[in-house]
KEKE-3310 file (N, C-alpha, C; in steps of 0.2 Angstrom, whole numbers, plus 5000, padded with zeros to 4 digits):
npx = (4960:4968:4976:4977:4976:4978:4977:4986:5003:5015:5029:5044:5058:5074:5089:5099:5104:5103:5093:5082:5081:5078:5066:5058:5059:5052:5040:5035:5037:5032:5040:5057:5064:5077:5093:5098:5112:5125:5128:5117:5110:5110:5103:5091:5087:5084:5073:5056:5046:5049:5052:5064:5070:5079:5087:5094:5103:5103:5116:5131:5145:5159:5177:5182:5193:5201:5205:5208:5220:5237:5243:5235:5232:5240:5238:5244:5247:5234:5230:5238:5234:5221:5225:5230:5219:5209:5195:5188:5190:5184:5170:5168:5172:5169:5156:5151:5148:5136:5134:5141:5157:5163:5168:5167:5159:5146:5133:5134:5122:5116:5116:5114:5120:5132:5150:5162:5175:5186:5200:5204:5209:5221:5214:5212:5225:5236:5239:5253:5257:5249:5255:5267:5264:5258:5270:5278:5271:5271:5285:5289:5284:5291:5291:5299:5306:5310:5312:5309:5294:5296:5310:5328:5329:5317:5308:5293:5292:5288:5284:5291:5291:5287:5291:5287:5287:5295:5303:5299:5293:5279:5264:5254:5238:5220:5206:5190:5175:5158:5151:5152:5140:5131:5134:5142:5149:5155:5163:5171:5177:5185:5194:5201:5206:5216:5226:5231:5236:5246:5255:5262:5269:5262:5257:5243:5227:5211:5196:5181:5166:5153:5139:5133:5143:5153:5148:5147:5160:5164:5155:5153:5164:5175:5185:5195:5204:5202:5188:5175:5160:5143:5131:5114:5099:5101:5097:5092:5095:5110:5113:5117:5130:5136:5133:5141:5154:5157:5166:5160:5152:5160:5159:5153:5143:5140:5139:5151:5161:5174:5181:5185:5192:5191:5193:5190:5182:5171:5167:5163:5153:5143:5140:5134:5122:5115:5112:5101:5100:5100:5110:5121:5122:5124:5137:5144:5143:5149:5162:5164:5164:5176:5186:5184:5188:5201:5207:5203:5196:5186:5186:5177:5170:5160:5143:5131:5120:5102:5095:5080:5068:5052:5038:5031:5014:5007:5005:5001:5007:5019:5030:5044:5057:5070:5080:5073:5059:5052:5043:5032:5023:5022:5015:5003:4999:4999:4990:4981:4983)
npy = (5191:5178:5164:5146:5146:5136:5119:5110:5104:5097:5088:5086:5076:5077:5071:5079:5096:5100:5093:5097:5110:5110:5104:5114:5124:5118:5117:5107:5108:5120:5128:5131:5125:5127:5133:5142:5139:5151:5148:5145:5156:5165:5160:5158:5171:5176:5169:5171:5165:5163:5168:5176:5176:5184:5183:5186:5174:5165:5158:5148:5145:5135:5131:5117:5110:5095:5095:5085:5078:5078:5088:5098:5101:5112:5128:5139:5134:5133:5146:5151:5145:5150:5163:5162:5160:5167:5175:5185:5183:5171:5175:5184:5178:5164:5163:5173:5186:5184:5183:5185:5188:5180:5183:5180:5166:5168:5173:5187:5195:5195:5206:5210:5201:5199:5199:5212:5215:5207:5195:5197:5187:5189:5198:5210:5208:5205:5190:5187:5193:5187:5175:5178:5183:5171:5163:5170:5168:5154:5152:5158:5150:5139:5131:5124:5123:5113:5120:5136:5146:5159:5167:5171:5184:5190:5187:5179:5162:5145:5135:5121:5105:5107:5107:5101:5109:5099:5094:5084:5079:5087:5078:5074:5080:5079:5089:5087:5089:5092:5085:5092:5091:5092:5103:5115:5126:5124:5113:5119:5129:5121:5116:5128:5133:5123:5125:5137:5134:5125:5133:5139:5128:5119:5103:5096:5090:5092:5083:5079:5071:5060:5067:5059:5050:5058:5065:5054:5051:5062:5065:5053:5044:5052:5052:5061:5075:5088:5099:5106:5113:5117:5126:5129:5140:5144:5148:5164:5167:5164:5152:5140:5140:5134:5121:5118:5120:5117:5107:5095:5091:5085:5070:5055:5058:5070:5088:5095:5095:5097:5093:5101:5108:5118:5124:5138:5143:5134:5137:5151:5149:5141:5150:5160:5153:5153:5165:5179:5192:5203:5211:5208:5194:5196:5202:5191:5181:5188:5187:5173:5172:5179:5170:5159:5163:5166:5154:5147:5133:5132:5140:5153:5155:5161:5167:5162:5171:5167:5161:5159:5152:5153:5148:5160:5166:5156:5156:5169:5180:5176:5177:5186:5183:5183:5169:5166:5162:5151:5148:5148:5159:5162:5150:5152:5163:5161:5161:5154:5159)
npz = (5295:5304:5296:5295:5277:5268:5263:5267:5268:5257:5257:5247:5244:5238:5230:5226:5224:5211:5206:5213:5210:5197:5198:5204:5194:5184:5189:5197:5211:5223:5231:5235:5249:5256:5257:5243:5232:5227:5214:5206:5205:5194:5183:5189:5192:5180:5177:5173:5180:5193:5210:5220:5237:5249:5265:5281:5291:5306:5309:5310:5302:5301:5304:5313:5325:5331:5346:5355:5352:5347:5333:5337:5349:5353:5355:5348:5336:5331:5331:5322:5310:5309:5306:5293:5285:5274:5276:5270:5257:5255:5257:5247:5235:5235:5241:5234:5238:5245:5259:5276:5284:5299:5315:5328:5337:5339:5328:5317:5316:5328:5338:5351:5360:5354:5355:5351:5353:5349:5344:5327:5317:5305:5298:5285:5280:5266:5256:5257:5269:5278:5278:5283:5296:5302:5301:5310:5322:5324:5324:5335:5344:5344:5333:5318:5301:5287:5275:5278:5277:5275:5270:5274:5270:5271:5262:5255:5252:5246:5259:5267:5276:5290:5307:5323:5340:5347:5338:5329:5313:5306:5304:5289:5289:5288:5282:5284:5274:5269:5254:5237:5231:5241:5249:5241:5245:5257:5253:5243:5251:5260:5250:5246:5257:5261:5251:5255:5268:5264:5257:5268:5272:5279:5281:5273:5267:5259:5261:5254:5260:5262:5271:5281:5285:5288:5299:5308:5310:5317:5328:5334:5333:5335:5327:5318:5311:5307:5302:5292:5295:5299:5308:5308:5311:5324:5341:5347:5360:5366:5374:5369:5368:5379:5377:5365:5369:5383:5394:5399:5389:5380:5374:5368:5355:5360:5362:5361:5349:5346:5357:5367:5382:5395:5411:5415:5405:5407:5420:5419:5409:5416:5426:5419:5415:5426:5429:5431:5429:5415:5409:5416:5413:5399:5399:5404:5394:5383:5388:5387:5374:5371:5377:5369:5357:5359:5362:5351:5347:5338:5322:5317:5301:5291:5289:5279:5268:5267:5254:5246:5235:5226:5216:5206:5205:5211:5226:5238:5251:5258:5272:5277:5288:5300:5296:5285:5273:5276:5288:5302:5302:5288:5283:5289:5283:5270:5254:5241:5224)
capx = (4959:4974:4974:4979:4971:4980:4974:4992:5010:5018:5036:5047:5065:5078:5096:5104:5101:5102:5086:5077:5081:5075:5058:5056:5058:5047:5033:5033:5037:5031:5045:5063:5065:5084:5097:5100:5119:5125:5129:5111:5106:5110:5098:5084:5085:5081:5066:5050:5041:5053:5053:5069:5070:5086:5086:5099:5103:5106:5120:5138:5149:5166:5182:5183:5199:5201:5210:5210:5226:5242:5246:5230:5232:5244:5234:5248:5245:5227:5230:5242:5230:5216:5228:5231:5212:5206:5188:5185:5190:5178:5164:5167:5173:5165:5149:5149:5145:5130:5136:5145:5162:5162:5174:5165:5155:5139:5131:5135:5116:5114:5120:5114:5125:5139:5156:5165:5182:5189:5205:5202:5215:5223:5210:5216:5232:5236:5241:5260:5257:5246:5260:5273:5262:5258:5276:5280:5267:5274:5292:5290:5282:5296:5291:5304:5304:5316:5312:5304:5290:5299:5317:5332:5328:5310:5304:5289:5293:5284:5287:5292:5294:5286:5292:5284:5292:5299:5307:5295:5290:5271:5261:5249:5232:5214:5201:5184:5170:5153:5153:5150:5133:5127:5136:5148:5152:5160:5168:5176:5181:5190:5200:5205:5210:5221:5231:5234:5240:5252:5260:5265:5273:5258:5254:5235:5222:5204:5192:5174:5164:5145:5137:5132:5149:5157:5145:5148:5167:5165:5151:5153:5170:5180:5191:5196:5209:5199:5182:5171:5153:5139:5125:5109:5094:5103:5093:5094:5098:5116:5115:5120:5138:5138:5133:5146:5161:5158:5170:5156:5149:5165:5157:5150:5137:5139:5139:5157:5163:5181:5185:5188:5192:5194:5189:5188:5176:5165:5164:5159:5147:5138:5138:5129:5116:5112:5112:5095:5101:5101:5116:5127:5123:5127:5144:5147:5142:5154:5168:5164:5167:5184:5189:5184:5192:5208:5209:5201:5194:5183:5187:5171:5171:5155:5136:5128:5113:5098:5091:5075:5064:5045:5035:5026:5007:5004:5003:5004:5007:5025:5032:5051:5060:5077:5080:5069:5051:5050:5041:5025:5019:5021:5011:4997:4996:4998:4983:4981:4981)
capy = (5185:5173:5157:5144:5146:5131:5112:5106:5104:5090:5088:5081:5076:5076:5068:5084:5103:5101:5090:5101:5117:5108:5103:5121:5127:5114:5118:5101:5110:5127:5132:5128:5126:5126:5138:5141:5141:5156:5146:5144:5162:5169:5157:5159:5178:5177:5165:5175:5162:5162:5174:5175:5179:5184:5185:5184:5168:5164:5153:5148:5140:5136:5126:5114:5106:5090:5097:5079:5075:5083:5094:5103:5104:5118:5134:5143:5131:5135:5153:5152:5143:5155:5169:5160:5159:5174:5175:5190:5180:5166:5178:5188:5174:5158:5165:5178:5191:5182:5181:5189:5185:5179:5184:5177:5160:5171:5176:5195:5199:5194:5211:5211:5196:5198:5203:5214:5217:5200:5195:5196:5184:5190:5203:5216:5206:5201:5183:5186:5196:5182:5169:5181:5183:5164:5161:5173:5165:5147:5152:5160:5145:5134:5127:5125:5121:5112:5126:5141:5150:5166:5166:5176:5191:5192:5185:5173:5156:5139:5132:5113:5101:5110:5103:5103:5111:5094:5092:5079:5082:5087:5073:5077:5079:5080:5093:5084:5093:5089:5084:5097:5090:5093:5110:5117:5132:5121:5109:5123:5132:5117:5116:5134:5133:5118:5128:5143:5131:5122:5138:5140:5122:5115:5097:5095:5089:5092:5077:5079:5065:5060:5070:5055:5047:5064:5066:5048:5052:5068:5065:5047:5041:5057:5050:5066:5080:5095:5098:5112:5111:5123:5126:5134:5141:5145:5152:5171:5167:5159:5147:5134:5140:5129:5114:5117:5121:5115:5100:5089:5089:5081:5063:5052:5061:5076:5094:5098:5091:5098:5090:5107:5108:5124:5126:5144:5143:5130:5141:5157:5147:5139:5156:5163:5150:5154:5173:5181:5199:5202:5214:5204:5188:5198:5202:5184:5178:5191:5184:5167:5173:5181:5164:5154:5166:5166:5147:5144:5127:5133:5146:5155:5157:5165:5165:5163:5173:5162:5163:5154:5153:5151:5149:5165:5165:5150:5158:5175:5180:5174:5182:5186:5184:5179:5162:5165:5162:5144:5149:5147:5165:5161:5145:5155:5169:5160:5160:5152:5165)
capz = (5300:5303:5293:5288:5271:5264:5266:5270:5264:5254:5257:5242:5245:5232:5232:5224:5223:5204:5205:5217:5206:5191:5199:5205:5187:5180:5193:5201:5218:5223:5235:5237:5256:5257:5255:5236:5232:5222:5207:5203:5205:5188:5179:5193:5192:5173:5175:5175:5185:5200:5214:5225:5244:5253:5272:5286:5295:5313:5308:5311:5297:5304:5305:5319:5326:5336:5351:5359:5350:5344:5335:5338:5356:5353:5353:5344:5329:5329:5330:5315:5305:5309:5303:5286:5282:5271:5276:5265:5250:5255:5256:5241:5229:5235:5242:5229:5242:5248:5266:5280:5288:5306:5319:5334:5336:5338:5322:5318:5317:5335:5340:5359:5363:5350:5357:5345:5354:5349:5339:5321:5314:5298:5294:5281:5277:5260:5257:5259:5275:5282:5279:5287:5303:5304:5302:5316:5328:5325:5325:5342:5349:5344:5327:5313:5295:5283:5271:5281:5272:5275:5270:5278:5267:5272:5256:5256:5248:5248:5265:5267:5281:5296:5313:5330:5345:5349:5333:5325:5307:5307:5299:5285:5292:5283:5283:5281:5272:5265:5247:5234:5229:5247:5250:5237:5248:5262:5250:5240:5256:5262:5245:5245:5264:5261:5248:5259:5273:5261:5256:5274:5274:5284:5276:5274:5262:5260:5259:5254:5263:5263:5277:5286:5287:5291:5306:5312:5312:5322:5334:5338:5334:5337:5323:5313:5312:5307:5298:5291:5296:5300:5312:5306:5315:5331:5345:5348:5366:5365:5379:5365:5368:5384:5374:5360:5372:5390:5395:5400:5383:5376:5375:5362:5353:5364:5358:5361:5344:5346:5363:5370:5389:5398:5417:5416:5401:5410:5426:5416:5406:5421:5429:5414:5414:5433:5430:5429:5427:5408:5408:5419:5409:5393:5400:5405:5387:5379:5390:5384:5367:5371:5379:5364:5351:5361:5361:5344:5345:5331:5318:5313:5294:5288:5289:5272:5267:5266:5248:5244:5229:5225:5210:5205:5203:5215:5232:5240:5258:5261:5277:5278:5294:5301:5294:5279:5273:5279:5295:5304:5299:5281:5282:5292:5279:5262:5251:5234:5220)
cpx = (4965:4972:4976:4974:4973:4978:4980:4998:5012:5025:5039:5055:5069:5086:5101:5100:5099:5095:5081:5076:5077:5067:5055:5054:5053:5040:5031:5033:5035:5036:5051:5065:5072:5088:5100:5108:5120:5126:5123:5107:5105:5104:5091:5082:5082:5074:5060:5045:5043:5053:5058:5068:5077:5085:5092:5098:5106:5110:5127:5141:5156:5170:5182:5190:5197:5206:5211:5217:5231:5241:5241:5229:5235:5240:5238:5247:5238:5226:5233:5237:5224:5219:5229:5225:5210:5198:5184:5185:5185:5172:5163:5168:5169:5158:5147:5146:5139:5131:5140:5151:5160:5168:5173:5160:5148:5138:5131:5128:5113:5117:5120:5120:5132:5144:5160:5173:5186:5195:5202:5208:5216:5219:5214:5223:5231:5239:5249:5261:5254:5251:5265:5270:5261:5265:5279:5277:5270:5281:5293:5288:5286:5295:5296:5302:5311:5317:5307:5300:5292:5306:5321:5331:5321:5305:5299:5290:5288:5288:5287:5294:5293:5287:5289:5289:5297:5303:5304:5292:5282:5269:5256:5242:5226:5209:5195:5179:5164:5155:5150:5142:5128:5128:5142:5152:5157:5165:5173:5180:5187:5196:5204:5209:5216:5227:5234:5238:5247:5257:5264:5269:5269:5255:5247:5232:5215:5201:5185:5172:5156:5144:5136:5138:5153:5154:5147:5156:5168:5162:5152:5160:5176:5186:5192:5202:5206:5193:5179:5164:5149:5133:5120:5103:5096:5099:5096:5098:5104:5118:5118:5127:5140:5138:5139:5153:5162:5162:5165:5152:5154:5164:5154:5143:5135:5140:5146:5161:5171:5185:5188:5187:5195:5190:5186:5182:5170:5162:5160:5152:5141:5136:5133:5122:5112:5110:5105:5096:5104:5108:5122:5128:5126:5135:5148:5148:5148:5161:5169:5167:5174:5188:5190:5188:5199:5211:5207:5200:5190:5186:5181:5173:5166:5148:5133:5121:5108:5094:5087:5071:5057:5043:5030:5019:5004:5001:5005:5004:5014:5028:5040:5053:5067:5076:5075:5061:5048:5048:5034:5020:5017:5015:5004:4994:4996:4991:4985:4979:4975)
cpy = (5180:5167:5151:5144:5140:5124:5109:5107:5097:5092:5083:5082:5074:5075:5074:5090:5103:5098:5094:5107:5115:5107:5109:5124:5124:5115:5112:5102:5118:5131:5128:5130:5124:5132:5137:5143:5146:5154:5145:5151:5166:5166:5158:5166:5180:5174:5169:5172:5161:5169:5172:5179:5179:5187:5183:5178:5169:5158:5154:5143:5141:5130:5123:5110:5100:5091:5091:5077:5080:5082:5099:5105:5110:5124:5139:5141:5133:5142:5155:5150:5148:5162:5168:5160:5166:5173:5179:5187:5175:5169:5181:5183:5168:5159:5170:5184:5190:5179:5186:5185:5185:5180:5182:5170:5162:5175:5184:5198:5199:5199:5212:5207:5196:5202:5205:5215:5210:5200:5193:5194:5186:5195:5209:5214:5203:5194:5183:5188:5191:5177:5172:5181:5176:5162:5163:5169:5158:5147:5154:5155:5139:5129:5129:5122:5118:5117:5131:5144:5157:5165:5172:5183:5194:5190:5179:5168:5150:5136:5124:5111:5105:5105:5105:5105:5106:5091:5087:5083:5081:5082:5076:5075:5081:5084:5089:5089:5089:5089:5090:5097:5091:5101:5112:5122:5129:5117:5114:5127:5128:5116:5122:5134:5129:5121:5133:5140:5128:5127:5140:5134:5118:5109:5095:5094:5089:5086:5078:5072:5066:5063:5065:5052:5052:5065:5060:5049:5057:5067:5059:5044:5045:5055:5055:5071:5087:5094:5105:5110:5118:5121:5131:5135:5141:5150:5159:5171:5162:5155:5141:5134:5135:5122:5113:5117:5118:5108:5094:5087:5086:5073:5061:5055:5068:5082:5097:5093:5091:5094:5095:5107:5114:5126:5133:5146:5140:5134:5147:5155:5145:5145:5160:5160:5151:5161:5175:5188:5199:5205:5211:5197:5190:5199:5195:5181:5181:5188:5177:5167:5175:5174:5160:5157:5167:5159:5144:5137:5126:5139:5148:5157:5163:5163:5167:5167:5167:5164:5157:5156:5150:5152:5155:5163:5159:5153:5165:5175:5177:5180:5181:5187:5182:5172:5161:5165:5156:5145:5148:5153:5164:5156:5147:5160:5167:5159:5159:5158:5163)
cpz = (5298:5301:5298:5283:5266:5267:5269:5266:5263:5254:5252:5244:5239:5234:5231:5224:5216:5203:5207:5213:5200:5192:5201:5198:5183:5183:5196:5209:5218:5227:5236:5244:5258:5255:5248:5236:5226:5215:5203:5202:5198:5184:5182:5192:5185:5172:5177:5179:5192:5203:5219:5232:5247:5260:5276:5289:5302:5313:5309:5306:5299:5303:5312:5320:5331:5341:5356:5358:5347:5336:5337:5345:5357:5351:5348:5336:5327:5328:5323:5309:5304:5305:5295:5282:5280:5271:5271:5258:5250:5254:5250:5235:5229:5236:5237:5232:5245:5255:5270:5284:5295:5310:5327:5332:5337:5332:5322:5318:5324:5339:5348:5362:5360:5354:5351:5347:5355:5344:5332:5316:5307:5294:5291:5279:5270:5261:5260:5266:5280:5284:5284:5295:5306:5306:5309:5322:5329:5327:5333:5347:5348:5337:5322:5307:5292:5278:5274:5275:5271:5275:5274:5276:5268:5267:5257:5250:5250:5253:5264:5274:5288:5302:5319:5334:5347:5344:5328:5319:5308:5302:5295:5288:5286:5286:5280:5280:5269:5258:5243:5232:5235:5249:5247:5241:5253:5259:5247:5245:5259:5257:5245:5252:5264:5257:5252:5265:5270:5259:5262:5276:5278:5279:5278:5267:5264:5257:5260:5256:5264:5270:5283:5289:5290:5298:5311:5314:5318:5328:5338:5339:5336:5333:5317:5315:5313:5302:5297:5291:5297:5305:5310:5311:5322:5335:5346:5355:5365:5370:5376:5366:5374:5381:5369:5364:5379:5390:5395:5394:5378:5378:5369:5361:5357:5360:5357:5356:5344:5352:5367:5378:5391:5405:5418:5411:5405:5416:5424:5413:5411:5425:5425:5414:5421:5434:5427:5426:5420:5407:5410:5415:5402:5394:5401:5398:5382:5382:5388:5377:5366:5373:5373:5358:5353:5360:5355:5343:5339:5328:5315:5306:5292:5290:5282:5273:5265:5260:5246:5238:5229:5218:5211:5203:5206:5222:5234:5248:5262:5266:5278:5285:5294:5300:5288:5279:5275:5286:5296:5301:5292:5280:5285:5287:5272:5260:5244:5230:5215)
residu = (MET:LEU:GLY:PRO:TYR:ILE:ASP:GLY:ILE:ILE:PHE:LYS:PHE:PHE:GLY:THR:SER:ASP:ALA:ALA:ILE:LEU:ALA:LEU:ARG:LYS:GLY:THR:VAL:ASP:MET:PHE:TRP:TRP:GLY:ILE:GLN:PRO:GLY:TYR:LEU:HIS:ASP:LEU:GLU:LYS:ASP:PRO:ASP:ILE:ARG:LEU:PHE:SER:ASN:GLU:ARG:SER:ALA:LEU:TYR:TYR:TRP:GLY:PHE:ASN:VAL:ARG:LYS:PRO:PRO:PHE:ARG:ASP:VAL:THR:LEU:ARG:GLN:ALA:ILE:ALA:THR:LEU:ILE:ASP:LYS:ASP:PHE:ILE:VAL:THR:ARG:ILE:LEU:GLN:GLY:HIS:GLY:THR:ARG:MET:ASP:SER:VAL:ILE:PRO:PRO:GLY:ASN:LYS:PHE:TRP:LEU:CYS:THR:ASP:LEU:PRO:ARG:TYR:GLY:GLU:GLY:LEU:ILE:LYS:GLU:ASP:ARG:ILE:LYS:LYS:ALA:HIS:GLU:ILE:LEU:LYS:ASN:ALA:GLY:PHE:THR:TRP:ASP:VAL:PRO:PRO:VAL:ASN:GLU:THR:GLY:GLU:VAL:VAL:LYS:GLY:LYS:GLY:ILE:ARG:LEU:PRO:ASN:GLY:GLU:LEU:MET:LYS:LYS:PHE:THR:ILE:LEU:THR:PRO:PRO:ALA:ASN:TYR:ASP:PRO:LEU:ARG:ALA:MET:SER:GLY:MET:ILE:ILE:GLN:GLU:TRP:LEU:LYS:GLU:ALA:GLY:ILE:PRO:VAL:SER:ALA:LYS:PRO:MET:SER:ILE:GLY:ALA:LEU:LEU:GLN:LYS:ILE:ASN:SER:GLN:HIS:ASN:PHE:ASP:ALA:PHE:ILE:LEU:GLY:PHE:GLY:ARG:LEU:ASP:ILE:ASP:PRO:ASP:TRP:LEU:ARG:ARG:PHE:PHE:CYS:SER:ARG:GLU:ASP:ARG:ARG:ARG:GLY:GLY:ASN:LYS:SER:GLY:TYR:HIS:ASN:PRO:ASP:PHE:ASP:ARG:ILE:ALA:ASP:GLU:SER:ALA:ALA:THR:ILE:ASN:ARG:GLU:LYS:ARG:ARG:SER:LEU:ILE:ARG:GLU:MET:GLN:ARG:VAL:ILE:MET:ARG:ASP:VAL:PRO:TYR:ILE:PRO:LEU:TYR:THR:PRO:ASP:LEU:ILE:GLU:ALA:VAL:ARG:LYS:GLY:LYS:PHE:SER:GLY:TRP:VAL:GLU:THR:LEU:GLU:GLY:ILE:GLY:ASN:LEU:TRP:SER:PHE:CYS:GLU:LEU:LYS:PRO:LYS)
# end
C-alpha cells in the first residue's frame, strides 16, 4: 500500500555546506537534500553511518555572455572563448569525474530532444592547439595583438594586448561566479577559465559574488560582462528554451539573461510551441539547438551528477529517479526502521 508512512518533514537550513555535512554526520539531520560536492565524498564514503546515492540530473551549468554590449556582440569572440575552454578538464579535475560535459544547452540524458550534430568547440585539442585555433578564429575576424599568442614560427607564447577589429584595446572584463561556500565547482571553473583566456591575451578576471547580488546584477540590472550559473531540475520537455533565448524575454527579470536576439530563433521557437506533431517538433527543437550553439550566447559546460546522502538505520524506501531521491515517491515510500 502506498504511503506516506511518515508524519511529516522538518526542513533545516544551513549557511554553508560544511555545517550541513557536519549535521548529517552527527545525526541531527537524516538527509542531505542538496548536491554534495566531490571534496566531501572521501570522508562520507568511509563513514559507516552514511549511505550515498548518485543519480543523473536534468541540469545545465554554463557560461553566459552579456551580448547586449561590446565586445560580446561579436560572435567570433564568443566562439573563440568557447574553443579555449577545456570542458573535459573541468569534468575530470574539478568535478572529479562526477559529471558529464555538455555540448548542447539540453542535458545529455534527455536523448529524445538532444541534438548531437553540433559544434564541439575545442574538443580533443590540447591546450596549445586550443590557443592556436582560437587565435585563428579571432585573427580571421580582424582581431590583433600587441604580442600575439602564436608567434611567426607557430609557437604558442603568452599573448598580450588583444585589440578589437576597430583597433581598440580590449578592456578587462569580469566573470561573475557564485562563491566557493555556495558552489565550489562553479567558483573553481571561473578561476581556471580565466587563466586559459589570459594565455590567449584576453584580459579577464573571475569574481566570486554572493548568489543574491550576482542574480540581481544579471536578472535585474543587466550590469555584467559574463557569468557562470546553472539551472537544475529542467523539465524533460525543453520548451524552456523559448524562455531562455527568445528576444521578448530580454527584459527586467526575464528569462533571457544574455540579452540574445535572433529573429530566426524566435520564429523556430514559436513554431515549435505551436506544433503538435512530435517528430516535427523534435526537428524544430534540434534546429533551435543548432542556432544557439552557432551563436553561443551560452557556453554549456557540464551537468554534475547529483550525489545525496542519508543516515543509515533511520528510514528505508528511498526511490532513485532522475534528479535524485528527494522526490514525491520517496516521501510516499519511506518507512521508519
